[in-house]
C-alpha atoms as one frame of an Amber mdcrd trajectory, in Angstrom:
protein
  13.317   2.728  28.151  15.208   4.201  31.064  15.301   7.931  30.280  12.871
   9.270  27.664  13.894  12.897  28.306  17.577  12.059  27.931  16.882  10.099
  24.773  14.857  12.968  23.312  17.647  15.399  24.192  20.305  13.231  22.508
  18.170  12.812  19.392  17.320  16.521  19.165  20.973  17.499  19.661  22.114
  15.131  16.909  19.297  16.347  14.647  20.412  19.974  15.094  24.016  19.022
  14.263  22.968  17.176  11.117  20.624  19.922   9.934  23.397  22.501  10.368
  25.918  20.344   8.510  23.403  19.652   5.726  22.772  23.388   5.301  26.529
  23.970   4.971  26.883  21.183   2.423  23.989  22.570   0.367  25.588  26.012
   0.498  28.922  24.613  -0.673  27.244  22.781  -3.537  25.538  26.007  -4.703
  28.740  28.005  -4.898  29.831  29.064  -8.393  32.308  26.843 -10.206  35.922
  27.805 -10.672  36.616  29.058 -14.223  39.941  27.184 -14.292  39.338  23.740
 -15.895  41.692  21.674 -13.629  40.280  23.400 -10.563  36.744  22.741 -11.781
  37.523  19.012 -12.094  38.813  18.897  -8.524  35.833  20.923  -7.352  33.427
  18.480  -9.063  35.112  15.522  -7.364  34.761  17.301  -4.030  31.110  18.044
  -4.787  30.464  14.344  -5.385  31.842  13.562  -1.941  29.709  16.321  -0.411
  26.621  14.988  -2.190  27.244  11.504  -0.808  27.734  12.888   2.699  24.582
  14.948   2.337  22.564  11.889   1.282  23.807   9.900   4.288  22.986  12.764
   6.639  19.520  13.210   5.148  18.858   9.515   5.764  20.004   9.875   9.384
  17.803  12.968   9.793  14.800  10.937   8.619  15.620   8.133  11.089  15.951
  10.616  13.970  12.660  12.330  13.121  10.970   8.920  13.008  12.453   8.075
  16.429  11.146  11.364  17.846   7.699  10.512  16.463   7.903   7.094  18.160
   8.793   8.853  21.435   5.719  11.059  21.015   3.328   8.212  20.236   4.717
   5.809  22.850   6.061   3.200  20.439   9.739   4.075  20.963  11.752   1.068
  22.065   9.489  -1.485  20.374  10.735  -3.363  17.330   8.891  -2.290  14.212
   9.193  -5.824  12.815   8.397  -8.230  15.644   6.958  -5.897  18.308   9.379
  -7.034  21.007  11.299  -4.591  23.189  14.527  -3.332  21.574  17.543  -4.081
  23.732  18.584  -1.173  25.979  22.216  -1.465  24.854  21.122  -1.181  21.228
  19.062   1.936  21.948  21.970   3.422  23.870  24.284   2.869  20.902  21.696
   3.671  18.212  18.935   5.808  19.717  17.182   5.959  16.336  16.990   2.144
  16.027  13.550   0.868  15.076  14.319  -2.862  15.104  15.740  -5.276  17.640
  19.096  -6.956  16.980  17.419 -10.159  15.792  15.248  -8.425  13.207  18.002
  -6.057  12.121  20.200  -9.056  11.404  17.434 -10.897   9.597  17.239 -13.649
  12.237  13.478 -13.197  12.691  10.838 -13.296  10.023   8.329 -11.117  11.850
């Protein structure tokens, strides 16, 4: 891994963005419903989209926190499946990656 401090900074920055966005989504979902029936239907459809976005962001938050833990314990950059080094290009593109390209694609069995 070329730059642990830079990687940590990127992960922490993205984590802060996601946590802020998740807080806003949760706030939007808690707002009172519109008393007008057609408006309430539209609002419910919008809430379903927000819930889906929130779920995806919560999953990314968990992956980022796990990557930060791997940075702390020295296992960052090692594939969690086969133990080989994760490709630098993959970590650059997906700094929260915990598997190499081969294992992520199912090419290796462990």
